[in-house]
N, C-alpha and C positions, 0 to 999 in steps of 0.2 A: 502494500499500499504505500502512494506515497505520500510528502511530506502534507498534502493541502488536507488528506485522508485522515493522518494523523490529528492535524488540527481540529480539524471540526469536531471528533471523536471525543478527545480530549474535554471538547467543552460540554459533550451533551452525553457521557456514558458513566457520568457520577451518577452513584446510586442515594436516593433518597433518604436520608436521615434524621429523625427528628425535627421536622417541620410542620408537623403535623401534632397537634399540642393532646389531640384526643387517643393519641398512641404513644408507647413508652418508645425508649430510646432507643432500645435495642429489638424494636420488633419490627419485622416487615410485613410488606402489603404483597398478595401475589393475587390479578384478577385469572379468574379462570372461566371460559367459557364452555358451556357444556350442548350436547347434541341434541339434548332433551330436558329435562326439567328433575331429573332424577338426581341424588344426592350421591358424593364418593364418601364413602363410612372413612369414620375415625378422624372426620374434620370437624372441626368447630367455627362456624362462619360470624363474623364480626360484624361483618352486615353486608347488605344486598347491594348490590349493581344497579343503576338506572338501566341497565340492557337487561333485553329478554336474554334468558337461561343464562346471565353471567352471575358470577359471584365473588366477591373480595372477600377474602381472607387474612386472618395477621395471624403471622406465627413470630417464632424467634429468632433473629436472626442469623443462630449456628442451624438452624433446620430449613433455613431455605434451600439451599442445591439439592437437599435430600426430597423437600415435599415437593418441588417443582421436577424433579425426575419423575415420584411417582404419581405425579398429576399424567405428566407425559406419557406415560406407561398405559394410563387408562384408555379402554376404546370407548368412551364416553365422553371423553374431553378431546374439544375442535383446537384447543391453545390454551397454555398458563404461561403466562410471563411475570418477573418479576417489577415492582415499581421502579421506574424510571423518572430522571430528571430534565427538565426542559429549564431552557434559560432566554430570557426576556430579551430580545431583539433592540437594541437603543437603552443609550443612557442620557440624563439629563447632562448636557454642556451650554453654562452658560456664557461660553466663546461669541456665540453666536446670535449673542442677544439682539442684536442690532437689527438684522435683518428684518425682512416685514413680508407678511403673507402674499400682498400682490405681486409677488415674483412669481411664486409656484401657481397661485392663482391662472396668472396671465399664461404659463405656459401650459395649463391644462383648459387656459381657453374656457373658464368658470363663468366671466362675467355675459360673456355670450349666451352663452347655455342658460344663465339665470333669465335672459330678456325671454324665451320661449317657453319658458317653465312656468308651467300651469297646478299649483299643489292641489293635490285629490283628499288624500288622507298619509298622517304622517306614517312609515312604517317604523317596527319595533327591530332594532338594531344590536343584536346583543355583544357586550364586551366582556368578554375571558378575560381576565387579565386577574391584575392585583389589587382590586377594587377600584373606589372611588371616592372624590372628595364631594360628599353628599351636600353640602352645602355650597358650594364653587356656584358665584353667582350666574356664571355662564351656563350652569349644568344641571342646578336644585330644577328649576320647571320642566323638566322634560326626562327626568328619571323615572321606571316603570319596572315594578316589581324587582326591588333589587333583592341578590340573595348573596349568602356566603356558602359555596363547597365547604369550605373548611369546618365552620361551626354551625348550619343550620340556625341556631339562634340567636347569632348576632349577624346585623351588618355589614353590609362589603367595604368595611374601613380599609383605606388606603393608606399602608404604611410604605411603599414604595416611592409612587409617584407617578408611575408609567402608565398603571391603568388609567389617571386623570388625564393623564395627556394625550392617551390612545382615544380616549372617550370622548375632547374636546374636538378633535381632528375629525371626529366622525360626524358629533352634533352639537355642535357649540351652538346657544342659540344666536339668532344670528337679526340685524337691525336691532339690536336690543338698548343701544350706545354702551355695552356693556364690553370689555375685551373685544373676542376675536370673530371671525365667522367662520362657518362650516361651509363646506362645498353642499354637503346636504339642505345648506340653508335651516337645519334644524331637526333631527331626528328624533324618536323616542329611543331611548337610552336604556337597555337593561343590561347593569352591569352584576354583573356573577364574580364573585371572588373565588380564585383555584390556584392562588396564589400567596405567597408572603415575602417579606424580606429573607426567610430560608428557603425559599424555593417554590419551584412547582412539581408536581407528579403531573405522569401523563394520568393517571386512574384519574385523580384529579379533575384534568381538561378533557375528557371523556365524559364523565361524569356532569361536568358542564353544558356540555354539549345539549345531551338528553335531556339537561333542564330548561336550558334555552329553548329546542323545538318543543318540546308540550308546552311551555308556557308565553306563545303566542311569537316568539323572535320568525322574522322573515329573513333576516341575514345573523350574520355571524360573524366578527373580527376576532383573529386571534393573532396576537403580536406575540409569538414567543415561538417555541421550537426545542426539536432535539432530535434522538434515535425514532427511529419505528417502532412504531406500538401496534400490534394488529389489534388491541383493546382502541385504541383510539383511530384505527381504519373504520372498526366498527361503527361507531358513533359517528364519523363523519359522513359513512355509506348513507348512514339512519337518518342522517340530517338530509342528505341528497333525496335519499326517498318520499322525505316527507315536504319536499318542495324547499328547502331553506337553501339560500346562498352561503354557503363558507369561505370566507376570505382569509387568507393568510398568510403572515413573512414569511419573504424564502431563505432570510437567514444573512448574518452580517459579517461572513470568515472570506469574502471574496474569492469564494469557489466554486465550482462546477458541479460538486456535489449535494447529494437530496437531502433538505429537512424536511421533519416531519411535524405538525401536519401539510404542511405548504405542498410536499412532493404529490400527495395524493390525489387520484385524477379527478375525486369527486370535490377537488377542494379547490379554487382559484388562489394560484401561487402567483406573491407582488413581488418585483425586485424594487430595488429605490433608485431613483433618479436624482442629480445633481439639477435641478434649474439655470444656476448660475454658468456651468459650464457645456450645458446642453449634452451631457453624455452619462452613464450608468455611474451609480458612485463608487467608489474606489472601494471599498468597504461590502458592497451588494452582493450574495451567492446571484450566479448566472446560469443558463443553460437553458437547451428546448421543452423543459420541464415544469420551468415559471410562465406563465400567460403575458403579462402585462408589466410595465412600471410605474412608479408614482411617484412625484415627490418627495425624497427621503434625507435631506438634508437640511438641517438649519430650520428646523420646524418650528415656530411658533404656538403654542398651544396652554392648554390648559394644567395648574401643576395645586402643588398640595396647599393647604392655607390659603384658599381661594387667587392665589397667584398663577403668573403663566412663566412656561419658562421654555428656552431651545433646548430642543434635543434632534440628535441622528439617529437614522435606521430603516431597515425595512419593517421596521414596528412602525414609523412615520407613513412610508409609504402604503402598508395595507390597510388602515383605517383611511386613507385618502380617498382607496380607490371604492372601499365599503362605503365611503360618504357619498360617492358618483353612483354608487347602485341604489344608494337611498333615496339621493337626489331622483333617479330615474321610476323609482318605484312610488314616491311620492305622486310623480307627473301621470303613471296610469298604474298603478296597483294591481291590475290584473296581469301585470309580464310575470312570468316564472322564473324561477331561480335559472333556470337554461338559459331562458329569453335574454335573463338580466347578462348574464357572464359572458351571453353571445354579441351583445350589442356592444358591450365595453371593450370587448377583445376585437371586434370586424371595425370600429370605430376607433380604434389606437392608432395615435398618430406614430410616423416614421421619425428618429432622432438619432444623433451619432452613436447612440447607446444599442439600438435595436436589432444589432447583429447579434447580441447574448444574450437574447430569447425570443421566444414564439413570434410576440405583436410587438406593437410599438409603447407610447409612453399614454397613458389615459389620457382623450381629449372630450372633455364635456360637451362644446359645440358640434364634436361631429357627432357623437352617440344621438342627440336630440335629432341632428338631421337625418342621420341613421333610422330613428324609428319614425320618424316624420314620413318619409321618401320608400323606407325598404319594398321594394319589388315594383316599384308604381313606374308610371308611363305616364307621364301628365305635363303639359304648360300653363303657360296665364291664360290660355285662349282652346275653345272645342279647335279650333282652326291649327293653332300649335299643339295641340294637343295630339290631335292625327296625325303630322309629322312625325310627329317621336312615336307613337303608336306604328306608323307604317313602319320606321327607321328600324323599329324594335325586328318587324318578320321581313325584312329586305335589306342587303346592303345598296343593292344596285337589283334595278327593273331586270325581267328575266326576259328573254323572245317569246313571242305568244305570235297566234293565230286567231284574226278575228272571223270569223265565219260560223251560219248556224250546223248547227247537226243534221237539221232537215233542210238542207242545198232547196230541193225539188219544191218544196213550201214555202221557200222566202227567195224567189228568185231574185228579188229586188232588194233585198238588206245588201246594205255598204262591207266589204271584206275589208281585209288590209292586214298585213303582219310588221311587225315591230317589237319594241319595248313599251308595252303600256302601262300608264298610271289613269287610275278610275279617278274624275273629279266630281264631287257630288254637294250640293249646297248644307251648310250647317243648320240651315231652317226647315229644310225639308226632308224630313226621316223617310219618310217611303221609299223613295228614291235611293238610297243608300240601303236599305234593306234589302232592296230587292235586287241591288247588284252583288250581293254576298258570291251565288254562282258562276257570274261571269269573273270576277273577280279571281277565284281558283282556276276558273278555265284559263287566264290568260296569264297567271302566276302575278299577278298585277295588285302592288299598293291601291287603297282607296285613301282620298286627302279630300280636307274637308275645306271649303273658300266660303268669304261672306258672299250672297248673291250679287254685291257689285262693287266689288272691292275683292283685287286681287294681291293679299300682303307678299310682302319678299319673303318671309319662312314657305312659303309654300313653292315660291319662284326657286329660293336655295332648296330645299329638296328635293325638288322638278328637276334640278343641275346634278346635285348630288344622286341620285337615283339612275341618272343618265339614259333617262328617258328618251323620247324620241316621237311618241303618239301618245295624245289625250283621251279620253272617251269622258264625254259631260253627259250626267245623268240629269236628266229630266228638260225645260223646254228654258227659256228666257226669265220666267219666271219666278224660277228658281237658281240659275246661275248666268246671269246677262248678259247680255252680247258686248257687253263692253270687257266681263272678266274674259270670254271665249276672244275677244280681237288682242287683248296684251299679253295671251299667253301664243296665239298665232304671233306675233310680234316679235317672240322669243326666239322662233325656229321651230314650235312644235304642229304638228300634223294634228287639226283638232276636229273629232267627230262628235255630232249631240246624238244620243239615243233617247226618246224626247213621245209624249203624246200629250194629248190637251189637258190629260189630269191624271192621278195618282194610278189610277186603271192603266191607262192607254200606256205610260211613260212601262208599268212593272212588267206587260206584255210585249210592248218591243225591246225592251232589257233579254227578257228570259226567251225570245227568240232564238237566239244564240245559242239557247239550251236544251229547249225542249224536243223530247223526243217521240214518236209516233210510238203510242198503246205503252209509254211509257208512267212513273210518277209523277205527277202535283203534289205542291203545298201550298192550303189555304191559311190565309190566316186575315183576320181582321186591320182594314184599313187606318183605322182610328185607336188600334190598341197593339202599341209598339211594341213591349216586353214580351208577348207571344213570338212576334216577327223578329223581334232580336234572340231567343233565346233558339229558334231554329236555324237561324240565318245563314251559320256556320256548318250546320251541318247540310244545309244546302247547296251550301258551295260543294264541300268535301266529296256528297254524295250525287253531284249535278243533278239534283232535282229541281228545276223552275219554283220560286216562288210566286203567287198570284193574291190581288186583294179583293175582297168581298164585304159587302156590308153586313150588317148584325142579320136582316132578317131580309136581302134582296143580293143579289149576285149580278153586278154593275153589266151592261152589254158589252164592253172591251174583254170583260173576263169572262165574259159568256162566248163570247166569238173565238176567244184564244183556244177557251175547253173544246169548245167544237172544233178547232182547228186539228188537233193534233190527238184526238180520241182517248186520252189519257185511261190506262186501265185501273189505277188504285188514286187514289185523292189522301191526303192524309192533312187534315184537319186541327190546327190549331187552338186550343182553347176551349173553354166550356160552353153549355149553352147559352149564358149570359154574353159570351163575344160572339161565337156562330153560330146561332139557334140551330134546332133540329130539322126547322124547314127549309135552311138551305143547306144543311149536309144532306137532307136525302135526295138530293138535287145531285150530288157529283155521283162519281161511277166506283163501285166499292170504297166508301169514304170510311174510313178510321179516325175517331176524332185523339186526340191528345189532349188532356185538359185536367186543370185539377181548381181547387177551392180557390186559390188567388194566382198571379201570376208567379211569385215564388214558386209553389207547388208542380203546377203547369213546366216553368224551368228545371225541375228537377225529374219529371217526367218526362221530357222532352230528349234527356239527356239519356236517361234510361231504356228508352227506344234505340235511341242510336248507339248507344254506348253501355251496353247490357251487362259487358264484363265488366267486373274490378281490374282494370287494368291502367288505371288512369298514368301519364307520363306527365301531366302537370291540367293545372285549372288557368284561367282567365278569371279573375272576378269584376264583375262589373254593376253599376246602381241598377237597379229595379225602381227609378223613381225619377230620373232623367238619363236620358241617352246621349246627348252630343259625343261625349266623352268614348261612349262604347262602340258609333257604330265603325269608327276603323279598326276596332277589334273584332268583329268579323271572321273578316280573311285574313287576319293573324291567327284567330281559332282555327281556322278551318285548314290554314297553312301548316300548323305544329300540332295539328289532331288535338287542341285542349279543347276542352269544352268552355262554355262560357257560361260561368255560375251567377248569376243574378242574387244579387243581397240587398236588403234591406241597411240602411245606414242607419238607422235609428237601435236593430236588434238583430241584425244577421239573416233571418230568424233562425230560431234554433235548433228549427226541423233542419233547412240547411247545410248548417255545422255538423250533424247526424249524418245528414246524407253523403257528406264529403269525406267524415269519418270511416262509414260504412265501404265507401268505394275505393280509401285509399289503404285500409286493413289490409286487404285481401291483396293489391299489388305487389309485383317486385321489383316495382321504378319508385325510387325518389322521387316522388313530383315536384315539376316546377310551378312557379304561380308569379301571375303577373297580373299587376293591379289597374284598371281604367281609370284614370283619373286622381288629381291632385286631395289629400287629407279634407277637404272640406267637399268634394262629392262621395267617397269611402273616409270613415274615419278613420286614425291606425289601430283602433281598438279592437275592430273588426279584423282588421288585415291578419294583428299578432293573433287574433284567436283561429284565424287560419294556419297561420305559421305553427302555431301549438300543434294542431292536429295533424298536417303535414310532416313536421320534421321531427316526431316525438322519438321516431324510433335514432333518428340520426342524431339529435340530443344525448339520450340515453347511451348511444356507441362511445360517442365523443367527451361526455362527460360525466356517463356512469359510472358505477364500482366496479373493480377486476382485483384481482388478487396480482400485484404488479410487484409489490417490494419484499415479499417471505423467504427470498435463495436470497437476493443481492441486494439488499439497502443500501447499501453503499456506494452501489453502481457510480459511475461519474456519464456525464452525458458527452454528445459530441462535440457542442461548442468549444471554441478554444480562443479565448478571452485576449491570450498573449501571442 
């Protein structure tokens, strides 16, 4: 073993003697995990563990080796381990007292995040440490269920100062004209005393984790550590399975060796960065096992006797990351432990120390941007949104042939070859919805435009797509001749597909798709959600969409149906959308409809994609439609069903539907959200994220036996 490994072991391998007043100085505690609840004969249990099927045994120091040996031979015992000592990572250092918080808050973009912060409910952050100054003016109003693991009958009085300092970084009351601010802007703090000036025990650490989880903590900070303990790993895994985010300091030895509990897969390990030099702190441990870094040098925070002090260490970096998690959790309480961790990691910012751990340094502004914009395709307007959505599906326009499937029935229809883009009005939804199948046929994106103005964003997108042909959907009332002339002046060949109304326009567009004796899709001309639900499938299945009124079939639609003599009609929507009277006039008609637009959407997806093999979904609002119009061609191209959601509530049946669809899928689904946060709130998106990526989160962050054989194995990152 190299000198690095030896140095960290010297700090952490010391056995814990005499620091617990409840036990004699020559006594040792051993934690035993059983396969079931049967007891081992001949042993007396001094107390029970907080964990299921685990017990803590008190034995004399002289008997420790024999008892451990006997227990390990017992087939009913999963593991038995002697109590171990952990160390606090970080110590008071008044030499840096003149530094200011603003340096570190600027490094992590705290002020920018606060501008976007909308507090909902303060989370409870457990601080497993040396206790807390209960009367500190920056902490006293936020203390929640304080507890002393060492002696349950007393308060968690801090006799070290470390816990008080950590607690202030996490949740010092902000904007109270007193002392300091915290990144979380103030969270509830659950101080759990697990150590004293005499040391910290792995048993007390694990029991503190169990206590925090069972008493409502959603985040746990552990600014201490040492060698591997199976008992502590069990506790960390328990917290993870209960949905609690555990954040821990990576250690202060400047080495790449694992420190526990930070190195457990269910724990988010935090390195320390130096905001003055924009580098990893010299003392910070490093390696691929570390999630992110946070400021940990010259950190000013609360201290004993109502005072404040500077401290260095990963002990200070860990609560900074925990404080950021609390800020996000307050902004959206529905975020899970997995999502909090992923957002913090994925939004971290590269800095000069990024090479020495898995991600970058925490960035609060980036985390809020990621929270709001994750998976989204949107712009400032429906027109700009359509360009962004289209570019999601197409880097460049593809070569296509514009000609009807039934040439004999359509001798006068214009034909053409080229790289097409379809252009429709952002005010005329039926024209866009009727064009889904044509878009798929030509492999052409669909852009929206204002009726009378050609925006520069549309021009730029046409250029970027390298198109040479533009098909305008609808007459001059939908897209004006001025817009058509502007496009032609740019060198594009423009063709209009139009009729006198939406019924004739739909027929004109779908003359290129329809086949004699084939299928046809019937939707209500006034009910856009149903048409939106089926538009993508109309594209991928190459089935024309035509429109009717609820109780009548317009002449243009009637003529279209007679022209192709369809063998089957698929009617979208219930009798309140397309009446039974109308349905009976179609050949071999089949209705797909539900009690509302969302149930109809689910039934449409099940009809066209009955198997649970979703490779992805596209979320679109079921209440307003411009953003979703360009999404139907992307949905057809990627074979991702368009899932309509209610911005207010989901609804629950749609969440369940997607969960059932993806549960049996062999794929890790993709997700695209059409429109900005005002169209589909982030709460809806992150609920779907939890459903779609639950298995990935568990694989990435969940428990697995990693260290039982090689707890001191070094990582591959070389800092030198």
